[in-house]
N, C-alpha and C positions, 0 to 999 in steps of 0.2 A: 504494500500500500504506500503510495507516494505521500510526501509531506504536504501540508496545506500551503497554499500560495499566499504570501504576505501581500497585502494591498495597502499602498500609500493613500489611495483614495478608494472610493467605492466602485470604481470601474466605469468606463464609458458606456453610456446607454442604459445603465441600470438605475432605476429609481428605487431606493431602499424602502421596504415597508417599515423598518424600524426608524424611530424619530432621530433627527440630527442631534448630537450631543457635543458639548464642548469638552474635549478630552485633554487631561493634563499632559504637558509636554513629555513625550517619550514614554509615558507610563501605560498607555493603552494602544492596542493595535487591532486592526481588523484583518481577518484571514478569510479568503474565499475557499469554500469546501464544496464537494459534490452534494447536491440534493439527494441523489441516489448513488451510493458507492459502487453498485454493480454497473453503473453507466459511466462513472467518472465525471469530470467537469463538463464534458461535452453534452451530457444529458441534463444539464441544468445545474445551477449552483446557488448557494446562499452565503450569507456572511455570518461568521462567528467572531465575537470580540473578546479580547484578552486584556486583563489589567494586571500589572505587576507592582510589587512594593518598592522596588529600586532597580537601577540598571544591573545587569548580570555580567559576571566575568567568567573566564574559562574554568575557574576553580569552584564556582558556585553550583550547588545542587538546586533542584527545583522542588517546591512543595505546593501542590495544587489544592485549592478549596473547591468543593463541589456541593452546590446548594440543593435544597430539597424542594418540596411542594407536592408533586411536580408543578412547575410553572414559575418558580422563583429564580431570579438571576443570582449568579454567584458573586459578582463584584462587591456587594455590600459586606461579604465575609472576609475580604482581604485584610490580613493582619489579625484575624481572630486567633490563629495559632502562629507563633513566630519561633523559628528555630535557627540558632546560630549556624552560619555557613550555607544557608538556603535562602534563595529568593522566593518570596511568596507570589503565587499567581492565582488568578481566578478566571475561568472561562465561563461566560454566560452560555448556558445550554441553548442549543438551537431552538428557536421559537419564543425566546423571552429576553428581557433586559436590553442590552446594547447589541445583541445579535439580531438576526432577522426575526421579527416578532410575528407569531401567529395571531393575527388580528384581522377583523373585518370592519374597517372604519365606516364603510358605506351603510352596512346593515346596522352597525352599532349606533349610528346617528338617529335611527328611528326611535321615537319616544316610547318610553316604558310607562307602566302604570303601577308604580310602587309607592309605598308610604314614605320612602326615604329618597324619592327622586329617582334619577336615571341610574340606578345601581345594578342593573341587570348585566349579565355576562361577567360575573365576578365569582370566583372561588367555587366551592362545592354547592351544587343545587341550581346555580344559574338563575336565582330569583324566580320570577314568574314567566320566564321566557318559554315560548311554545317550542315544540320540536320542529315545527315548520320554520321558525326563525333561526334556530340552530342549524337546520339544513341549509338555509340561505347563507348563513355565515360561512359554513364550511365550503359551500359552492364558491363564494367570493374568494376564499383563501386558495382553493384549488386553481382558480383562474388567474389570480394575481401573484401568488407566491409559489405554489407548488402543492403537490398532493400531500395532505396531512399525514398519510400513512408512512411518510419518510421521516417524521419527527419522533424518532424512537430513542429509547435509552441506549440501544446498541449503536445507532448511528452517532449519538452524542459521544459514546466511548471512542468511536472511530475518529470523530472530530478532535477529541482531546489527544489521542495518540499522534495524529498527523501534526498537530500544533507543537507537541513536545518534541517531535523529531525535527521540525522546522527550526525551533529555537536551539536545539543541540547542534544542528548543522551550522547555524549562524554564529554561535559562540564558540564552537569547537569543544564544548564541555562534554565530558564523559562521567561527570559526577553523579552521585545518587539522585534518583527521582522518587518522590513520594506523592501519593494522592490521598485526600482525606474527604470522605463523603459524609454529609449530614442528612439524616432522614431519607427522603427519596434519593438523595445523593449516594446512599449506600447501594441502591439498585444500580445506579449509573456506574459506581465503582465495581460492583460484582459483574456487570457486563464487560467492563474493562478486563477484569481477571479472566473471564471466559475467553475473550478474543486474543489476549496477549499470548504470544508464542504460536499462534495459528494464523491470524490475519496480519499481524505485525509483530516485530521482535519483542522479546521480554525487556522492556525499557523501564518498568517501574518495579522497584524492589521493596518498597514499604507502602502498605495500603491500610489506612485507618478508616474504620466504619463506625459511626456514632449515631445512636438512635436508629436501630437496625431494622430494615425490612428484609425478612428472611424469604427464601424461595416459596414458602407456602403462605406468606402473608399477602393479603389483598384488601382493597378498600371495602369489601363486604364485611370485614372484621372491625372497621373503624369505630363504630359505636361500642362494640364489645371491649376494645382496647381502653377507651376512656372509662367505661364502666368498671373494668377490672382495676384500673388505677384508683378510682374512688373506693371500691371495696377494700383494696389493700390498705389505703390510708386509714380506714375505720377499723378494720379487723387486725391489722398488724401494728399500728402506731397509736391506738387509743387504749391507754392503760386504765387502771381503776380510777385514778384521779380524773382522767379525761371523761370516763363514763359518768362520773358524778357531775361534772360541769355540763355535760350534754343532757343529763337526766335520763341516760340510757340504762337498761337493766344491767345488773351486776354480772350476769353471765349471758352467754349466747352471742350471736353475731350482731355487732353494732350496725354493720352494713344492711342486714335484713331489716332491722328496726328502723333505720333511716329510710329505707325504701317504703315502709309502711307510712311514714310521715308524709312522703311525697304523694302517695295514693290518697291519704286523707285530705290533703290540700286540693288535689284534683277533683275529688268527689264533692268537697264543700263548695267549690267555686262553680262546678258543673260545666256542661257542654255549651251552655249559653252565656256563661260569665255572670250570672245574676246572683250567685251565692257568695258566701265568704266575707260579707261585710265590706268595710272600706278597703281593707287590704286586698281582698279578692277582686273587688271592682277595679282597683288600681292595676294589679297585675294583668288582668284581662284586657283592659282598655289600652294600657301602655305597650303591651308586647304580645300577649297570647293571641288576641283576636287577629292581629296582622302578621303573625310569625310565619304562616304558610305563604301568604302573598309575598313576603320579603325573601323567601327562599331558605329560611332557617329551619322550618319544620315541614313535615309531610302533610300535616293537617293542623287546623286551629285547635290546639290542645294545651291546657294548662300544664300537664305533666311533661309534654314534649318541649314547651317553651322553657320550663324550668331546666330541662335537660340541655337545651342550647346554652343557657347561662352557665350550667354546670360544666359543660364541655369547654367553654371559654376559660373558666376558672381552672380546669385541669391543665390547659396549655400554659397557665401562669405558674404552675408548681404548687407545692404543698401549702404555702401561705394563703394563696387565693382559694385553694380547695377548702381550707378550714373556714374561710369566709362564706363560701357557698353552704357549708354545713350549718353555720350559724344563721344564714338567711332562711334556709328551709325550716329549721326548728322554730325560729321566731315567727316566721310566716304562719306556721301551723297554729301557734298560740293565738296569733292575731285573727286568723279566719274563724276561730271558734267564737269570737266576739262579733255577733251579727247585729248589734244595735244600729238602728237606722239614723240616729241623731248624735250619738256620742262617739267621738273618735278614739279608738284604742291607743294607749300609750305607745304600743309597739309600732304604730303606723308610720311615724316619722322616720325611724331608722330603716324600716323595711323598704319604704319607697325610695330612700336614698340609694340602697343597693340595687333595687330594680332599675332605677334610672341609670346607674353605673353599668349594669349588665346590658341595657339597651344601647348605651353609647358604645360599648365594646363591640356589640353585634354590628352596629352601623359602621364602625371603623374597619371591620373586616371587609366590608364592601367598598370602602372609600379608596380604592386603588385603581390605577390605570394599566392598560395592557403591557406597557413597557416595564412596570414595576412588578406585575404578576399577571401572567397570561392564563386566564381561566380556560381558554380553548386548549392550550397545550396541556394544562392540568388534566382535562378530560380525555384528550387524545391518548396521552400516555397512561392514564389511569385505566381506561378501557382496553388499551393495547397490552399493557404489561401486568396490571394489578387489579383485575376484576374477574371474579368467578360467579357473581350473583350473590344471593343470600348466603350467609356463612354456614360452614359445617360446624355445628355447635358441640358435638361430642368431644372433639379434640380440645376444647377449652375446659374440659372437666365438668361439663354440665350434665349431670346424671339423668336428668329428665328429658334430655334432648335426644332426638332421633339421630341415627347414623346418616351420613351423607348430607348434602346441602338441603336446606329448607326450601319450600316454596315461599313465594313472597307473602302469601297469606299466613302461613305458619310462622314465618319470621315475625310478622307484625304482631301476632298473638304473643309470641315470646317477648318481644320488645315491650309491649304494653305491661306485661307482668313483671319483668325482671330488670329492665335497663332504666337507670335514673340519672346517669351522668352524661347523657348525650341525646341529641335529636336522632331521628330515624334516617341516618345517612343512606341506608340500603334502599329505601323507597325513593328518596330524593334522587339518587344516582340512576336507579333503574328506569326512570322516565326517559332518559336520554341514551340508553344502551343501544337501541337499534340504529339511531341516526349516526352515532359515532362509529359503530361497527361498519356502517355503509361507507364512510370516508376514511376510517382509520385502519387499524391493523390488529392482528392477534399474534403476539410474539411466539416464536417456536417454543414449545413446552420444555424441551431439553435445555434451551438457553435460559429460560426463566428460572429453572431450578438449580442451575449450576452455580457453584461457588469457586470456580477456578480450577487450576491444574496443579499438581504437586511439584512445582518448580522449587529447586533447592535454594535458590537465591531470592525468594520472596517471603516476606514476613507480614502477617496480618494482625492488627490490633483491633479488638472488638470492645466497644464501650457502650454502656447503657445505664440509665437511671431506673430504679425499681418502681418509681411512681410515674413512669413515662406513660402517658395516656394516648399517645399517637402511634408509637412503635413499641409494643409491649416487651417486657423483659424476656418473655418466652421466645420471641423472634431472635433476640440476640443470642440466647443460649442455643437455639436450634442452628443458627448460622455458624456459631463457634464450633459446634460439634461436627458440622459438615465441611468446614474449611480443611483442605488436604495438605496445607503447607505449615511451616513454622508459624505459631500463633500464640497470642496472649489475650486475656479477657479481664476487664475491670467492670464490676457492678457497683454503682454508687448508691448506697442506701439513702432514701428520701429524695434522690435525684429525679428531675423531670426529664423533659425531652431534650436530647442532645447535651451531653455533660462534659465533653472532652476539653472544653475551654475553661472549665471550672478550676479554681486554684488547687483543689484537692487532687486533680489528675495532672497538673502541670508537669510535675517531675516525671511521671510515667510517660506522658506524650513526648516530652523532650528527649528522654532516653531512647524511646522507640525510634524517632526519626534521626537521631544523631549516631546511632549505633549501626554497625554492620549486622548481618543476619545473626540473631542471638541464640539460635538453637544448635546444639551439637549434632553432628552427622547422625542421621537415623532417628532423631527425636523431633517431635512437634512442639515441645515445651522449651522456653528459653532457659539457658543455663543460669543457675542461681548466682554464679560468679560474674555474669555479664551485667553491664549497666542497667539493661532493661530488667533482668531478673532481680537485681537489688532494689530498683525502684518499685517493682511489684511487691516485694517483701515489705518495704517501708510503708506502702499503702495499706497492706493487710494488717500491719501491726500498729498503725496510727489511728488517730481519732476519726478520720474520714470514713473508715469502714464500720464504725459503730454508730449508725444513724439513730437519732431520736427526735421526735417532734414535740414541742411544747404547745399545749393548748391553753391560751390565755383566757378563753371564755367559751361557754357553750352556746349562749344566746347573745343577740345583739344588745348592746347597752342602749337604754332609752336616751334619746338625744334631747337637747334643750327644750324643744317645743312640746315634748311629752313628759317632762319631769313632773312628779307630784310635789315634792318639796326639795328644792335645790336652789342655792344661790345663783347657779348658772341658768336656771329656768326663768319663769316669769317673776323674778324678784323685783320688788318695788324700786330698788336702787338702780335698776336698769330701765325703769319706765318713767313715764311723765305723769305727775300728779294732776296736771291740768286736763287738757283735752285728750290726752293719751295718743297724741299724734306720733310719738317716737317711742323707741325702746323695744324691749323683747316682745311685749304683747302685740304691738303693731306688726313687728317682723313676723311673728308666728302667724298672725292673721293673714298677712299677705302671702306667706308661704302656703298656708292652709288653702286659701282660695285657688292659688296657682295649681296645686297638686290635685285638688278635687275637680277642678275644671278639666285637667288632663284626663281624669278618670270618668268624665261625663256624669258626675254626681249631681242630681237635681238639687236646686236650692242651695248651692254650695256656699253662698255668702251667709245664708241663715245658719247653716250648720257650723260654719267657722265663727260666726258671732256667738253661738252657743259655746263653742270651745273657748272663746275669750272669757265668757262668763264663768265657765268651769275653772279657768285659771284664777279669776278673782275670788270665786267661792272657796278655793283651797287656801285662801289667806295670803296669796301672793299678788302683789301690785293691785290690791283691792280697789283703791280709789281710781287709779288710772285705768285699770283693766275694765272696771264696770262702766266708767265713762266712755271708754273706747268702744266697748260692746254696745252700749246704748246708741251711740252715734252710728255705728255700722249697721245695727239692726234697723234703725230708722231709715238709713240710706237704701237698704236692701228691701224695705217693706216687710221686715220680719216681725214676728210677734215679740213685743217688748218683754214678755214674761221670760224669755231666754235670759234676760239680764236682771229682771227684778226679783224673781223667785229663785234665789240661789240654791235653796234646799232641794229643788227639783233636779238639779244637775250635779249635786255633790255625790261622789262615788261612795 
């Protein structure tokens, strides 16, 4: 296979689909590579872009960062891992970033009908985009760029190999080359391992894979992976003290108990969003009702909307996962209070977290094709990483049938057992046929391969045990299957992609700076090697003894809901006159804003009553009642809200 052709410009007569970017002097290059390697450049070509950390010399090795997604560009990862004596490089996968982007700007300009604006064609689910629109998008790509079926992980591996060889030829360097894949980048790296020594020479001696997609992992398992991380958090890291703070039973599975809390919330609010009091109404109006339209859930469902928030918190690691637990448990307590006129004290903190979850969900769609290509995501997902509804028995689920589920049986299982994710299986299944029409299905042997037993290749496998996107079981399966010199590090309490964490820094540096660390005939690094010593240090250090501290089980009541607190509606913060300023007026304004978001009838009257409750509790009595009376009058409310304090005293 020939090396890629370095382009000083984009080439005469070629209008690049990727946007023009201002590239820093000498640190970025564009290479022209074949669209289809079986046809060569004469059969059509695309551009891939490389960014490097510094100019290279003959003695420098190479270390390549390979991004995940699929659909994310690699160049933002440059410098994430820095090793002495190696120049860091990042190649944007064909189809995204500064490379030729899989995008359909003409179709994408068509207006969408989403609650968050024109956010369609973004990430998993594609919003409310019809299969006809996706078909039109892929037709545009086929006509203007090239057949989507050529945007594969295997071709991306060929791109990387050709660029590596081009740089070696230019610099004259024969120094060591390493590649480091994150998440889907581990699929990309595994394709490289499969092709190396067959289609191109053995040019890479060190392969790091972090947040591992094993040969049997696919996106049908995505919801299960997030759910397994949530279960592990609660059943492995919630001790007796944690159980007490959560109010969980002293024995039994905390994860199962937590799932029952989600079911209780779902039942209380109902399919129409009319139950659950103020908290239930807020969750429904703010997110659950529109979650399907926005592309986050397969149907408008409280349980699934909570699962979407839970999934986003799983991506943030153990701290945000604990916050989700607190949200669910506090929300359960809040929906039990179904008063039509009295706002529960939990309301204020619950809605703050619901709003935060919605903002996070919106941010996931607030990207552009050059930052993240949803089209590439789905082309590769259906091509390399999709088998339909998952095979459940392999996940240790005793009540599950052998073999893959039907979509209907998966949905039944999801409704009963999955609480930390939306229904990604149903979301993706909608587009399976149209992507299969334009995309590809990778050769099964290539999908499951983990390389060849080259004596001069070492593989480092790293994974967090709370990884909710590429579960620990995938890393373990891949490690067992790798036929070369290999090492593995599991980081307790670690989330998705952990190799850049300070706990692993010594291991990663020793891995890339050392020659092959395994004695002849052995797949394990010698304990006397730098890598072997770094692995021993990790095992004996504090990083291998993970523990999670639970600061609380339920959300603290915030200022607008405090019963007796100097930080609540205290008179020192209010105004003794008309009550135009201070905490009472701030709470009233916030109350009205939140209840109007939740479409609560007579929201100003309800909030005036809340101001009266504040005064009746003995806090800012004069200012609070004066403020209440004025607001009640302005809203046409019954003045008894303010005059008869005993009616509203808890």
